[in-house]
N, C-alpha and C positions, 0 to 999 in steps of 0.2 A: 603168944596169940597173934602178934604182928607178923611173925615169920610164917606161920601158917597161912595167912592171907597172901602174903608175897609168894610162897610156893604154889599155892592154888592158882594165883594169877598167872604165874610164869608157865605152869602147866596148861592152862587155857590157851595162852598165846602160841605155845608150841603146837597144840592140836590145831588151830586155826591156820597157822603157817603151813602145816603138813597137808591140811585138806585143800588149800589153795594151789599147792604145787602139783596136785594131780590134774592131768589134762581131761577136759571135757570133750566126749565124743561129738564130732560135727554131724549135724543133721542137714540133709538137703533143704535148702530155704532158709537156714539160720541167717540172721543178720549179724555180721561181725564188724564192730567198730574198731578198725585197725588204723592207728595212726603211725605205728613204726614197728616193724618185724625185729625182734630181739634175736632170736635163733630159730633155726630149722634143724630137726633131728630126723634124718632119714636113714634107717638101717640098710645095710647092704643086703640085697635080696635077688640079684641078678635081674630077670626080667618079670619076677613075680610081683604080685600086689603085696605091699608091706604097710604097716601102720606107722605113718610119720607124726611128728609132733611139732607144732609150731607154737612159740611163745612170743607174745606181743604186747605192746602198750596201746591202750585205747586213748580216746580223745581227752580223757580226764587224767591220764597218766598212770592208770592202774594196770597192773600186770595180769595177763590171762595166758592160759595155755589150752590149745584145742588139738585133738588128735583126729586124723582122717586117713583114709586109704588112698594110696597113690602106687604107680608103678615103681620098681626098685631103680636104683640109680645106674645100673649097668645096661 
């Protein structure tokens, strides 16, 4: 029985970690509490508009990801 609870708890933690790793789409006017940018992922797209992802730490030290539209890197 103890193993069943352990497996269920591990499964729940894995689902929460997966849900947090998905980027939330940015909406104009959203307030972002950015203390430190961890990474920027900008796909190559020439001069076209691409969906970039920014991962950052807020003032409490929690990690967040937000996706937004921007011009490609070229």
